[in-house]
mmCIF file of the N, C-alpha and C atoms, coordinates in Angstrom:
data_MODEL
# 
_entry.id   MODEL 
# 
loop_
_atom_site.group_PDB 
_atom_site.id 
_atom_site.type_symbol 
_atom_site.label_atom_id 
_atom_site.label_alt_id 
_atom_site.label_comp_id 
_atom_site.label_asym_id 
_atom_site.label_entity_id 
_atom_site.label_seq_id 
_atom_site.pdbx_PDB_ins_code 
_atom_site.Cartn_x 
_atom_site.Cartn_y 
_atom_site.Cartn_z 
_atom_site.occupancy 
_atom_site.B_iso_or_equiv 
_atom_site.pdbx_formal_charge 
_atom_site.auth_seq_id 
_atom_site.auth_comp_id 
_atom_site.auth_asym_id 
_atom_site.auth_atom_id 
_atom_site.pdbx_PDB_model_num 
ATOM 1   N N  . MET A 1 1  ? 61.344 119.214 209.524 1.00 0.00 ? 1  MET A N  1 
ATOM 2   C CA . MET A 1 1  ? 61.639 117.795 209.445 1.00 0.00 ? 1  MET A CA 1 
ATOM 3   C C  . MET A 1 1  ? 61.726 117.226 210.858 1.00 0.00 ? 1  MET A C  1 
ATOM 4   N N  . ALA A 1 2  ? 61.009 116.159 211.090 1.00 0.00 ? 2  ALA A N  1 
ATOM 5   C CA . ALA A 1 2  ? 61.007 115.518 212.393 1.00 0.00 ? 2  ALA A CA 1 
ATOM 6   C C  . ALA A 1 2  ? 61.836 114.243 212.359 1.00 0.00 ? 2  ALA A C  1 
ATOM 7   N N  . LYS A 1 3  ? 62.385 113.879 213.509 1.00 0.00 ? 3  LYS A N  1 
ATOM 8   C CA . LYS A 1 3  ? 63.062 112.589 213.643 1.00 0.00 ? 3  LYS A CA 1 
ATOM 9   C C  . LYS A 1 3  ? 62.060 111.640 214.292 1.00 0.00 ? 3  LYS A C  1 
ATOM 10  N N  . ILE A 1 4  ? 61.762 110.542 213.599 1.00 0.00 ? 4  ILE A N  1 
ATOM 11  C CA . ILE A 1 4  ? 60.700 109.626 214.007 1.00 0.00 ? 4  ILE A CA 1 
ATOM 12  C C  . ILE A 1 4  ? 61.261 108.227 214.226 1.00 0.00 ? 4  ILE A C  1 
ATOM 13  N N  . PHE A 1 5  ? 60.949 107.639 215.362 1.00 0.00 ? 5  PHE A N  1 
ATOM 14  C CA . PHE A 1 5  ? 61.330 106.263 215.678 1.00 0.00 ? 5  PHE A CA 1 
ATOM 15  C C  . PHE A 1 5  ? 60.140 105.369 215.363 1.00 0.00 ? 5  PHE A C  1 
ATOM 16  N N  . VAL A 1 6  ? 60.364 104.325 214.566 1.00 0.00 ? 6  VAL A N  1 
ATOM 17  C CA . VAL A 1 6  ? 59.292 103.407 214.189 1.00 0.00 ? 6  VAL A CA 1 
ATOM 18  C C  . VAL A 1 6  ? 59.494 102.078 214.904 1.00 0.00 ? 6  VAL A C  1 
ATOM 19  N N  . SER A 1 7  ? 58.554 101.746 215.772 1.00 0.00 ? 7  SER A N  1 
ATOM 20  C CA . SER A 1 7  ? 58.572 100.492 216.521 1.00 0.00 ? 7  SER A CA 1 
ATOM 21  C C  . SER A 1 7  ? 57.572 99.531  215.887 1.00 0.00 ? 7  SER A C  1 
ATOM 22  N N  . HIS A 1 8  ? 58.012 98.287  215.668 1.00 0.00 ? 8  HIS A N  1 
ATOM 23  C CA . HIS A 1 8  ? 57.166 97.336  214.953 1.00 0.00 ? 8  HIS A CA 1 
ATOM 24  C C  . HIS A 1 8  ? 57.644 95.906  215.181 1.00 0.00 ? 8  HIS A C  1 
ATOM 25  N N  . SER A 1 9  ? 56.790 94.978  214.838 1.00 0.00 ? 9  SER A N  1 
ATOM 26  C CA . SER A 1 9  ? 57.164 93.572  214.789 1.00 0.00 ? 9  SER A CA 1 
ATOM 27  C C  . SER A 1 9  ? 57.765 93.294  213.417 1.00 0.00 ? 9  SER A C  1 
ATOM 28  N N  . SER A 1 10 ? 58.765 92.450  213.377 1.00 0.00 ? 10 SER A N  1 
ATOM 29  C CA . SER A 1 10 ? 59.370 92.109  212.086 1.00 0.00 ? 10 SER A CA 1 
ATOM 30  C C  . SER A 1 10 ? 58.357 91.450  211.154 1.00 0.00 ? 10 SER A C  1 
ATOM 31  N N  . HIS A 1 11 ? 57.320 90.858  211.704 1.00 0.00 ? 11 HIS A N  1 
ATOM 32  C CA . HIS A 1 11 ? 56.276 90.224  210.888 1.00 0.00 ? 11 HIS A CA 1 
ATOM 33  C C  . HIS A 1 11 ? 55.503 91.244  210.060 1.00 0.00 ? 11 HIS A C  1 
ATOM 34  N N  . ASP A 1 12 ? 55.509 92.492  210.470 1.00 0.00 ? 12 ASP A N  1 
ATOM 35  C CA . ASP A 1 12 ? 54.762 93.541  209.780 1.00 0.00 ? 12 ASP A CA 1 
ATOM 36  C C  . ASP A 1 12 ? 55.631 94.381  208.842 1.00 0.00 ? 12 ASP A C  1 
ATOM 37  N N  . LYS A 1 13 ? 56.901 94.033  208.758 1.00 0.00 ? 13 LYS A N  1 
ATOM 38  C CA . LYS A 1 13 ? 57.873 94.866  208.047 1.00 0.00 ? 13 LYS A CA 1 
ATOM 39  C C  . LYS A 1 13 ? 57.520 95.100  206.575 1.00 0.00 ? 13 LYS A C  1 
ATOM 40  N N  . SER A 1 14 ? 57.345 94.053  205.806 1.00 0.00 ? 14 SER A N  1 
ATOM 41  C CA . SER A 1 14 ? 57.171 94.256  204.364 1.00 0.00 ? 14 SER A CA 1 
ATOM 42  C C  . SER A 1 14 ? 55.793 94.805  204.001 1.00 0.00 ? 14 SER A C  1 
ATOM 43  N N  . ALA A 1 15 ? 54.760 94.368  204.673 1.00 0.00 ? 15 ALA A N  1 
ATOM 44  C CA . ALA A 1 15 ? 53.400 94.778  204.305 1.00 0.00 ? 15 ALA A CA 1 
ATOM 45  C C  . ALA A 1 15 ? 53.034 96.171  204.793 1.00 0.00 ? 15 ALA A C  1 
ATOM 46  N N  . VAL A 1 16 ? 53.526 96.547  205.976 1.00 0.00 ? 16 VAL A N  1 
ATOM 47  C CA . VAL A 1 16 ? 53.081 97.801  206.591 1.00 0.00 ? 16 VAL A CA 1 
ATOM 48  C C  . VAL A 1 16 ? 54.226 98.777  206.835 1.00 0.00 ? 16 VAL A C  1 
ATOM 49  N N  . VAL A 1 17 ? 55.279 98.304  207.458 1.00 0.00 ? 17 VAL A N  1 
ATOM 50  C CA . VAL A 1 17 ? 56.308 99.214  207.963 1.00 0.00 ? 17 VAL A CA 1 
ATOM 51  C C  . VAL A 1 17 ? 57.158 99.822  206.854 1.00 0.00 ? 17 VAL A C  1 
ATOM 52  N N  . GLN A 1 18 ? 57.628 99.016  205.930 1.00 0.00 ? 18 GLN A N  1 
ATOM 53  C CA . GLN A 1 18 ? 58.474 99.551  204.864 1.00 0.00 ? 18 GLN A CA 1 
ATOM 54  C C  . GLN A 1 18 ? 57.742 100.616 204.043 1.00 0.00 ? 18 GLN A C  1 
ATOM 55  N N  . PRO A 1 19 ? 56.499 100.379 203.618 1.00 0.00 ? 19 PRO A N  1 
ATOM 56  C CA . PRO A 1 19 ? 55.781 101.453 202.904 1.00 0.00 ? 19 PRO A CA 1 
ATOM 57  C C  . PRO A 1 19 ? 55.590 102.718 203.755 1.00 0.00 ? 19 PRO A C  1 
ATOM 58  N N  . LEU A 1 20 ? 55.329 102.543 205.043 1.00 0.00 ? 20 LEU A N  1 
ATOM 59  C CA . LEU A 1 20 ? 55.177 103.688 205.945 1.00 0.00 ? 20 LEU A CA 1 
ATOM 60  C C  . LEU A 1 20 ? 56.472 104.483 206.027 1.00 0.00 ? 20 LEU A C  1 
ATOM 61  N N  . VAL A 1 21 ? 57.585 103.796 206.206 1.00 0.00 ? 21 VAL A N  1 
ATOM 62  C CA . VAL A 1 21 ? 58.889 104.466 206.288 1.00 0.00 ? 21 VAL A CA 1 
ATOM 63  C C  . VAL A 1 21 ? 59.186 105.229 204.996 1.00 0.00 ? 21 VAL A C  1 
ATOM 64  N N  . GLU A 1 22 ? 58.898 104.618 203.870 1.00 0.00 ? 22 GLU A N  1 
ATOM 65  C CA . GLU A 1 22 ? 59.129 105.295 202.582 1.00 0.00 ? 22 GLU A CA 1 
ATOM 66  C C  . GLU A 1 22 ? 58.302 106.574 202.466 1.00 0.00 ? 22 GLU A C  1 
ATOM 67  N N  . GLU A 1 23 ? 57.057 106.532 202.906 1.00 0.00 ? 23 GLU A N  1 
ATOM 68  C CA . GLU A 1 23 ? 56.214 107.735 202.859 1.00 0.00 ? 23 GLU A CA 1 
ATOM 69  C C  . GLU A 1 23 ? 56.729 108.818 203.802 1.00 0.00 ? 23 GLU A C  1 
ATOM 70  N N  . LEU A 1 24 ? 57.153 108.427 204.987 1.00 0.00 ? 24 LEU A N  1 
ATOM 71  C CA . LEU A 1 24 ? 57.700 109.404 205.931 1.00 0.00 ? 24 LEU A CA 1 
ATOM 72  C C  . LEU A 1 24 ? 58.932 110.086 205.339 1.00 0.00 ? 24 LEU A C  1 
ATOM 73  N N  . LYS A 1 25 ? 59.788 109.306 204.709 1.00 0.00 ? 25 LYS A N  1 
ATOM 74  C CA . LYS A 1 25 ? 60.995 109.863 204.094 1.00 0.00 ? 25 LYS A CA 1 
ATOM 75  C C  . LYS A 1 25 ? 60.656 110.775 202.922 1.00 0.00 ? 25 LYS A C  1 
ATOM 76  N N  . LYS A 1 26 ? 59.641 110.414 202.144 1.00 0.00 ? 26 LYS A N  1 
ATOM 77  C CA . LYS A 1 26 ? 59.223 111.268 201.026 1.00 0.00 ? 26 LYS A CA 1 
ATOM 78  C C  . LYS A 1 26 ? 58.794 112.642 201.528 1.00 0.00 ? 26 LYS A C  1 
ATOM 79  N N  . ASN A 1 27 ? 58.322 112.691 202.768 1.00 0.00 ? 27 ASN A N  1 
ATOM 80  C CA . ASN A 1 27 ? 57.894 113.951 203.375 1.00 0.00 ? 27 ASN A CA 1 
ATOM 81  C C  . ASN A 1 27 ? 59.001 114.588 204.207 1.00 0.00 ? 27 ASN A C  1 
ATOM 82  N N  . ASN A 1 28 ? 60.229 114.187 203.902 1.00 0.00 ? 28 ASN A N  1 
ATOM 83  C CA . ASN A 1 28 ? 61.449 114.772 204.475 1.00 0.00 ? 28 ASN A CA 1 
ATOM 84  C C  . ASN A 1 28 ? 61.639 114.550 205.971 1.00 0.00 ? 28 ASN A C  1 
ATOM 85  N N  . HIS A 1 29 ? 61.073 113.470 206.491 1.00 0.00 ? 29 HIS A N  1 
ATOM 86  C CA . HIS A 1 29 ? 61.313 113.138 207.887 1.00 0.00 ? 29 HIS A CA 1 
ATOM 87  C C  . HIS A 1 29 ? 62.513 112.212 207.990 1.00 0.00 ? 29 HIS A C  1 
ATOM 88  N N  . GLN A 1 30 ? 63.238 112.346 209.076 1.00 0.00 ? 30 GLN A N  1 
ATOM 89  C CA . GLN A 1 30 ? 64.352 111.447 209.359 1.00 0.00 ? 30 GLN A CA 1 
ATOM 90  C C  . GLN A 1 30 ? 63.778 110.300 210.179 1.00 0.00 ? 30 GLN A C  1 
ATOM 91  N N  . VAL A 1 31 ? 63.975 109.065 209.736 1.00 0.00 ? 31 VAL A N  1 
ATOM 92  C CA . VAL A 1 31 ? 63.325 107.912 210.354 1.00 0.00 ? 31 VAL A CA 1 
ATOM 93  C C  . VAL A 1 31 ? 64.365 106.974 210.951 1.00 0.00 ? 31 VAL A C  1 
ATOM 94  N N  . TRP A 1 32 ? 64.162 106.623 212.237 1.00 0.00 ? 32 TRP A N  1 
ATOM 95  C CA . TRP A 1 32 ? 64.971 105.569 212.849 1.00 0.00 ? 32 TRP A CA 1 
ATOM 96  C C  . TRP A 1 32 ? 64.180 104.283 212.649 1.00 0.00 ? 32 TRP A C  1 
ATOM 97  N N  . TYR A 1 33 ? 64.780 103.395 211.885 1.00 0.00 ? 33 TYR A N  1 
ATOM 98  C CA . TYR A 1 33 ? 64.130 102.151 211.479 1.00 0.00 ? 33 TYR A CA 1 
ATOM 99  C C  . TYR A 1 33 ? 65.199 101.075 211.494 1.00 0.00 ? 33 TYR A C  1 
ATOM 100 N N  . ASP A 1 34 ? 64.959 99.995  212.197 1.00 0.00 ? 34 ASP A N  1 
ATOM 101 C CA . ASP A 1 34 ? 66.012 99.014  212.438 1.00 0.00 ? 34 ASP A CA 1 
ATOM 102 C C  . ASP A 1 34 ? 66.774 98.579  211.194 1.00 0.00 ? 34 ASP A C  1 
ATOM 103 N N  . THR A 1 35 ? 66.091 98.285  210.118 1.00 0.00 ? 35 THR A N  1 
ATOM 104 C CA . THR A 1 35 ? 66.743 97.788  208.912 1.00 0.00 ? 35 THR A CA 1 
ATOM 105 C C  . THR A 1 35 ? 67.760 98.781  208.368 1.00 0.00 ? 35 THR A C  1 
ATOM 106 N N  . GLU A 1 36 ? 67.470 100.061 208.498 1.00 0.00 ? 36 GLU A N  1 
ATOM 107 C CA . GLU A 1 36 ? 68.348 101.086 207.948 1.00 0.00 ? 36 GLU A CA 1 
ATOM 108 C C  . GLU A 1 36 ? 69.266 101.721 208.994 1.00 0.00 ? 36 GLU A C  1 
ATOM 109 N N  . SER A 1 37 ? 68.942 101.581 210.263 1.00 0.00 ? 37 SER A N  1 
ATOM 110 C CA . SER A 1 37 ? 69.682 102.285 211.303 1.00 0.00 ? 37 SER A CA 1 
ATOM 111 C C  . SER A 1 37 ? 70.681 101.412 212.045 1.00 0.00 ? 37 SER A C  1 
ATOM 112 N N  . LEU A 1 38 ? 70.520 100.111 211.981 1.00 0.00 ? 38 LEU A N  1 
ATOM 113 C CA . LEU A 1 38 ? 71.440 99.207  212.668 1.00 0.00 ? 38 LEU A CA 1 
ATOM 114 C C  . LEU A 1 38 ? 72.521 98.716  211.717 1.00 0.00 ? 38 LEU A C  1 
ATOM 115 N N  . ARG A 1 39 ? 73.724 98.572  212.255 1.00 0.00 ? 39 ARG A N  1 
ATOM 116 C CA . ARG A 1 39 ? 74.840 98.048  211.474 1.00 0.00 ? 39 ARG A CA 1 
ATOM 117 C C  . ARG A 1 39 ? 75.342 96.762  212.129 1.00 0.00 ? 39 ARG A C  1 
ATOM 118 N N  . ILE A 1 40 ? 75.974 95.925  211.355 1.00 0.00 ? 40 ILE A N  1 
ATOM 119 C CA . ILE A 1 40 ? 76.532 94.686  211.883 1.00 0.00 ? 40 ILE A CA 1 
ATOM 120 C C  . ILE A 1 40 ? 77.491 95.029  213.017 1.00 0.00 ? 40 ILE A C  1 
ATOM 121 N N  . GLY A 1 41 ? 77.329 94.340  214.119 1.00 0.00 ? 41 GLY A N  1 
ATOM 122 C CA . GLY A 1 41 ? 78.180 94.561  215.285 1.00 0.00 ? 41 GLY A CA 1 
ATOM 123 C C  . GLY A 1 41 ? 77.606 95.535  216.300 1.00 0.00 ? 41 GLY A C  1 
ATOM 124 N N  . ASP A 1 42 ? 76.563 96.266  215.933 1.00 0.00 ? 42 ASP A N  1 
ATOM 125 C CA . ASP A 1 42 ? 75.937 97.193  216.875 1.00 0.00 ? 42 ASP A CA 1 
ATOM 126 C C  . ASP A 1 42 ? 75.283 96.422  218.017 1.00 0.00 ? 42 ASP A C  1 
ATOM 127 N N  . SER A 1 43 ? 75.306 97.008  219.177 1.00 0.00 ? 43 SER A N  1 
ATOM 128 C CA . SER A 1 43 ? 74.522 96.492  220.288 1.00 0.00 ? 43 SER A CA 1 
ATOM 129 C C  . SER A 1 43 ? 73.078 96.888  220.026 1.00 0.00 ? 43 SER A C  1 
ATOM 130 N N  . LEU A 1 44 ? 72.209 95.897  219.894 1.00 0.00 ? 44 LEU A N  1 
ATOM 131 C CA . LEU A 1 44 ? 70.805 96.168  219.560 1.00 0.00 ? 44 LEU A CA 1 
ATOM 132 C C  . LEU A 1 44 ? 70.158 97.074  220.602 1.00 0.00 ? 44 LEU A C  1 
ATOM 133 N N  . SER A 1 45 ? 70.304 96.731  221.869 1.00 0.00 ? 45 SER A N  1 
ATOM 134 C CA . SER A 1 45 ? 69.637 97.529  222.903 1.00 0.00 ? 45 SER A CA 1 
ATOM 135 C C  . SER A 1 45 ? 70.215 98.943  222.992 1.00 0.00 ? 45 SER A C  1 
ATOM 136 N N  . LEU A 1 46 ? 71.519 99.086  222.814 1.00 0.00 ? 46 LEU A N  1 
ATOM 137 C CA . LEU A 1 46 ? 72.129 100.418 222.858 1.00 0.00 ? 46 LEU A CA 1 
ATOM 138 C C  . LEU A 1 46 ? 71.710 101.255 221.658 1.00 0.00 ? 46 LEU A C  1 
ATOM 139 N N  . ALA A 1 47 ? 71.677 100.644 220.476 1.00 0.00 ? 47 ALA A N  1 
ATOM 140 C CA . ALA A 1 47 ? 71.270 101.372 219.267 1.00 0.00 ? 47 ALA A CA 1 
ATOM 141 C C  . ALA A 1 47 ? 69.816 101.832 219.372 1.00 0.00 ? 47 ALA A C  1 
ATOM 142 N N  . ILE A 1 48 ? 68.955 100.970 219.880 1.00 0.00 ? 48 ILE A N  1 
ATOM 143 C CA . ILE A 1 48 ? 67.549 101.335 220.050 1.00 0.00 ? 48 ILE A CA 1 
ATOM 144 C C  . ILE A 1 48 ? 67.410 102.448 221.081 1.00 0.00 ? 48 ILE A C  1 
ATOM 145 N N  . SER A 1 49 ? 68.131 102.331 222.171 1.00 0.00 ? 49 SER A N  1 
ATOM 146 C CA . SER A 1 49 ? 68.095 103.366 223.206 1.00 0.00 ? 49 SER A CA 1 
ATOM 147 C C  . SER A 1 49 ? 68.534 104.715 222.640 1.00 0.00 ? 49 SER A C  1 
ATOM 148 N N  . ASP A 1 50 ? 69.593 104.713 221.853 1.00 0.00 ? 50 ASP A N  1 
ATOM 149 C CA . ASP A 1 50 ? 70.058 105.955 221.222 1.00 0.00 ? 50 ASP A CA 1 
ATOM 150 C C  . ASP A 1 50 ? 69.001 106.500 220.256 1.00 0.00 ? 50 ASP A C  1 
ATOM 151 N N  . GLY A 1 51 ? 68.413 105.598 219.455 1.00 0.00 ? 51 GLY A N  1 
ATOM 152 C CA . GLY A 1 51 ? 67.376 106.016 218.520 1.00 0.00 ? 51 GLY A CA 1 
ATOM 153 C C  . GLY A 1 51 ? 66.187 106.636 219.222 1.00 0.00 ? 51 GLY A C  1 
ATOM 154 N N  . LEU A 1 52 ? 65.800 106.034 220.336 1.00 0.00 ? 52 LEU A N  1 
ATOM 155 C CA . LEU A 1 52 ? 64.675 106.572 221.111 1.00 0.00 ? 52 LEU A CA 1 
ATOM 156 C C  . LEU A 1 52 ? 64.989 107.950 221.675 1.00 0.00 ? 52 LEU A C  1 
ATOM 157 N N  . SER A 1 53 ? 66.170 108.087 222.253 1.00 0.00 ? 53 SER A N  1 
ATOM 158 C CA . SER A 1 53 ? 66.507 109.358 222.908 1.00 0.00 ? 53 SER A CA 1 
ATOM 159 C C  . SER A 1 53 ? 66.694 110.497 221.913 1.00 0.00 ? 53 SER A C  1 
ATOM 160 N N  . GLN A 1 54 ? 67.032 110.181 220.671 1.00 0.00 ? 54 GLN A N  1 
ATOM 161 C CA . GLN A 1 54 ? 67.261 111.212 219.664 1.00 0.00 ? 54 GLN A CA 1 
ATOM 162 C C  . GLN A 1 54 ? 66.006 111.554 218.860 1.00 0.00 ? 54 GLN A C  1 
ATOM 163 N N  . SER A 1 55 ? 64.934 110.798 219.059 1.00 0.00 ? 55 SER A N  1 
ATOM 164 C CA . SER A 1 55 ? 63.724 111.006 218.270 1.00 0.00 ? 55 SER A CA 1 
ATOM 165 C C  . SER A 1 55 ? 62.767 111.987 218.934 1.00 0.00 ? 55 SER A C  1 
ATOM 166 N N  . GLN A 1 56 ? 62.037 112.703 218.096 1.00 0.00 ? 56 GLN A N  1 
ATOM 167 C CA . GLN A 1 56 ? 61.027 113.644 218.575 1.00 0.00 ? 56 GLN A CA 1 
ATOM 168 C C  . GLN A 1 56 ? 59.653 113.001 218.638 1.00 0.00 ? 56 GLN A C  1 
ATOM 169 N N  . TYR A 1 57 ? 59.432 112.039 217.749 1.00 0.00 ? 57 TYR A N  1 
ATOM 170 C CA . TYR A 1 57 ? 58.134 111.375 217.647 1.00 0.00 ? 57 TYR A CA 1 
ATOM 171 C C  . TYR A 1 57 ? 58.334 109.874 217.554 1.00 0.00 ? 57 TYR A C  1 
ATOM 172 N N  . PHE A 1 58 ? 57.289 109.143 217.931 1.00 0.00 ? 58 PHE A N  1 
ATOM 173 C CA . PHE A 1 58 ? 57.332 107.689 217.907 1.00 0.00 ? 58 PHE A CA 1 
ATOM 174 C C  . PHE A 1 58 ? 56.095 107.159 217.197 1.00 0.00 ? 58 PHE A C  1 
ATOM 175 N N  . VAL A 1 59 ? 56.308 106.238 216.291 1.00 0.00 ? 59 VAL A N  1 
ATOM 176 C CA . VAL A 1 59 ? 55.210 105.555 215.616 1.00 0.00 ? 59 VAL A CA 1 
ATOM 177 C C  . VAL A 1 59 ? 55.288 104.102 216.052 1.00 0.00 ? 59 VAL A C  1 
ATOM 178 N N  . VAL A 1 60 ? 54.202 103.605 216.609 1.00 0.00 ? 60 VAL A N  1 
ATOM 179 C CA . VAL A 1 60 ? 54.133 102.214 217.032 1.00 0.00 ? 60 VAL A CA 1 
ATOM 180 C C  . VAL A 1 60 ? 53.132 101.516 216.120 1.00 0.00 ? 60 VAL A C  1 
ATOM 181 N N  . VAL A 1 61 ? 53.608 100.528 215.390 1.00 0.00 ? 61 VAL A N  1 
ATOM 182 C CA . VAL A 1 61 ? 52.754 99.753  214.494 1.00 0.00 ? 61 VAL A CA 1 
ATOM 183 C C  . VAL A 1 61 ? 52.210 98.581  215.300 1.00 0.00 ? 61 VAL A C  1 
ATOM 184 N N  . LEU A 1 62 ? 51.014 98.789  215.865 1.00 0.00 ? 62 LEU A N  1 
ATOM 185 C CA . LEU A 1 62 ? 50.410 97.757  216.713 1.00 0.00 ? 62 LEU A CA 1 
ATOM 186 C C  . LEU A 1 62 ? 49.777 96.673  215.863 1.00 0.00 ? 62 LEU A C  1 
ATOM 187 N N  . SER A 1 63 ? 50.075 95.457  216.210 1.00 0.00 ? 63 SER A N  1 
ATOM 188 C CA . SER A 1 63 ? 49.489 94.299  215.543 1.00 0.00 ? 63 SER A CA 1 
ATOM 189 C C  . SER A 1 63 ? 49.468 93.163  216.564 1.00 0.00 ? 63 SER A C  1 
ATOM 190 N N  . THR A 1 64 ? 48.814 92.101  216.212 1.00 0.00 ? 64 THR A N  1 
ATOM 191 C CA . THR A 1 64 ? 48.788 90.932  217.088 1.00 0.00 ? 64 THR A CA 1 
ATOM 192 C C  . THR A 1 64 ? 50.204 90.438  217.350 1.00 0.00 ? 64 THR A C  1 
ATOM 193 N N  . MET A 1 65 ? 51.017 90.403  216.307 1.00 0.00 ? 65 MET A N  1 
ATOM 194 C CA . MET A 1 65 ? 52.398 89.922  216.468 1.00 0.00 ? 65 MET A CA 1 
ATOM 195 C C  . MET A 1 65 ? 53.219 90.880  217.335 1.00 0.00 ? 65 MET A C  1 
ATOM 196 N N  . PHE A 1 66 ? 52.976 92.173  217.222 1.00 0.00 ? 66 PHE A N  1 
ATOM 197 C CA . PHE A 1 66 ? 53.660 93.150  218.079 1.00 0.00 ? 66 PHE A CA 1 
ATOM 198 C C  . PHE A 1 66 ? 53.327 92.861  219.539 1.00 0.00 ? 66 PHE A C  1 
ATOM 199 N N  . LEU A 1 67 ? 52.050 92.687  219.831 1.00 0.00 ? 67 LEU A N  1 
ATOM 200 C CA . LEU A 1 67 ? 51.608 92.472  221.209 1.00 0.00 ? 67 LEU A CA 1 
ATOM 201 C C  . LEU A 1 67 ? 52.071 91.144  221.789 1.00 0.00 ? 67 LEU A C  1 
ATOM 202 N N  . ARG A 1 68 ? 52.416 90.194  220.944 1.00 0.00 ? 68 ARG A N  1 
ATOM 203 C CA . ARG A 1 68 ? 52.913 88.884  221.399 1.00 0.00 ? 68 ARG A CA 1 
ATOM 204 C C  . ARG A 1 68 ? 54.422 88.859  221.616 1.00 0.00 ? 68 ARG A C  1 
ATOM 205 N N  . SER A 1 69 ? 55.091 89.898  221.174 1.00 0.00 ? 69 SER A N  1 
ATOM 206 C CA . SER A 1 69 ? 56.548 89.933  221.230 1.00 0.00 ? 69 SER A CA 1 
ATOM 207 C C  . SER A 1 69 ? 57.047 90.585  222.522 1.00 0.00 ? 69 SER A C  1 
ATOM 208 N N  . ASN A 1 70 ? 57.846 89.844  223.281 1.00 0.00 ? 70 ASN A N  1 
ATOM 209 C CA . ASN A 1 70 ? 58.425 90.414  224.500 1.00 0.00 ? 70 ASN A CA 1 
ATOM 210 C C  . ASN A 1 70 ? 59.334 91.600  224.169 1.00 0.00 ? 70 ASN A C  1 
ATOM 211 N N  . TRP A 1 71 ? 60.103 91.468  223.088 1.00 0.00 ? 71 TRP A N  1 
ATOM 212 C CA . TRP A 1 71 ? 61.002 92.556  222.692 1.00 0.00 ? 71 TRP A CA 1 
ATOM 213 C C  . TRP A 1 71 ? 60.203 93.815  222.362 1.00 0.00 ? 71 TRP A C  1 
ATOM 214 N N  . CYS A 1 72 ? 59.143 93.661  221.578 1.00 0.00 ? 72 CYS A N  1 
ATOM 215 C CA . CYS A 1 72 ? 58.309 94.817  221.206 1.00 0.00 ? 72 CYS A CA 1 
ATOM 216 C C  . CYS A 1 72 ? 57.681 95.454  222.446 1.00 0.00 ? 72 CYS A C  1 
ATOM 217 N N  . MET A 1 73 ? 57.264 94.649  223.382 1.00 0.00 ? 73 MET A N  1 
ATOM 218 C CA . MET A 1 73 ? 56.652 95.202  224.585 1.00 0.00 ? 73 MET A CA 1 
ATOM 219 C C  . MET A 1 73 ? 57.679 95.969  225.419 1.00 0.00 ? 73 MET A C  1 
ATOM 220 N N  . ARG A 1 74 ? 58.922 95.488  225.460 1.00 0.00 ? 74 ARG A N  1 
ATOM 221 C CA . ARG A 1 74 ? 59.981 96.242  226.157 1.00 0.00 ? 74 ARG A CA 1 
ATOM 222 C C  . ARG A 1 74 ? 60.248 97.571  225.451 1.00 0.00 ? 74 ARG A C  1 
ATOM 223 N N  . GLU A 1 75 ? 60.257 97.507  224.120 1.00 0.00 ? 75 GLU A N  1 
ATOM 224 C CA . GLU A 1 75 ? 60.470 98.731  223.346 1.00 0.00 ? 75 GLU A CA 1 
ATOM 225 C C  . GLU A 1 75 ? 59.333 99.726  223.591 1.00 0.00 ? 75 GLU A C  1 
ATOM 226 N N  . LEU A 1 76 ? 58.113 99.244  223.638 1.00 0.00 ? 76 LEU A N  1 
ATOM 227 C CA . LEU A 1 76 ? 56.963 100.104 223.927 1.00 0.00 ? 76 LEU A CA 1 
ATOM 228 C C  . LEU A 1 76 ? 57.090 100.728 225.313 1.00 0.00 ? 76 LEU A C  1 
ATOM 229 N N  . GLY A 1 77 ? 57.533 99.960  226.279 1.00 0.00 ? 77 GLY A N  1 
ATOM 230 C CA . GLY A 1 77 ? 57.773 100.497 227.619 1.00 0.00 ? 77 GLY A CA 1 
ATOM 231 C C  . GLY A 1 77 ? 58.808 101.608 227.610 1.00 0.00 ? 77 GLY A C  1 
ATOM 232 N N  . ALA A 1 78 ? 59.859 101.430 226.822 1.00 0.00 ? 78 ALA A N  1 
ATOM 233 C CA . ALA A 1 78 ? 60.894 102.476 226.716 1.00 0.00 ? 78 ALA A CA 1 
ATOM 234 C C  . ALA A 1 78 ? 60.330 103.719 226.042 1.00 0.00 ? 78 ALA A C  1 
ATOM 235 N N  . ILE A 1 79 ? 59.476 103.538 225.052 1.00 0.00 ? 79 ILE A N  1 
ATOM 236 C CA . ILE A 1 79 ? 58.853 104.692 224.379 1.00 0.00 ? 79 ILE A CA 1 
ATOM 237 C C  . ILE A 1 79 ? 57.980 105.460 225.362 1.00 0.00 ? 79 ILE A C  1 
ATOM 238 N N  . VAL A 1 80 ? 57.194 104.751 226.133 1.00 0.00 ? 80 VAL A N  1 
ATOM 239 C CA . VAL A 1 80 ? 56.336 105.404 227.130 1.00 0.00 ? 80 VAL A CA 1 
ATOM 240 C C  . VAL A 1 80 ? 57.197 106.142 228.152 1.00 0.00 ? 80 VAL A C  1 
ATOM 241 N N  . GLY A 1 81 ? 58.331 105.577 228.487 1.00 0.00 ? 81 GLY A N  1 
ATOM 242 C CA . GLY A 1 81 ? 59.263 106.214 229.424 1.00 0.00 ? 81 GLY A CA 1 
ATOM 243 C C  . GLY A 1 81 ? 59.867 107.497 228.895 1.00 0.00 ? 81 GLY A C  1 
ATOM 244 N N  . GLU A 1 82 ? 60.006 107.578 227.579 1.00 0.00 ? 82 GLU A N  1 
ATOM 245 C CA . GLU A 1 82 ? 60.550 108.800 226.954 1.00 0.00 ? 82 GLU A CA 1 
ATOM 246 C C  . GLU A 1 82 ? 59.555 109.921 227.115 1.00 0.00 ? 82 GLU A C  1 
# 
């Protein structure tokens, strides 16, 4: 079982990301996914940083909206840094 961090634009969540996360979980992978991994009151940047450092693999859902998002691009930079 691998721990996988999924980076994506919120615009792609329902059509692409949620089905992908469900399939990964069906195959017994542990998935860091914002909707399921963040709790009210969490520091977004700290939670993401922790998720990145604890993950073995990274899935980046590239889309036009992902590439237009400053937040997504920062997250991609952090993934490359890992």
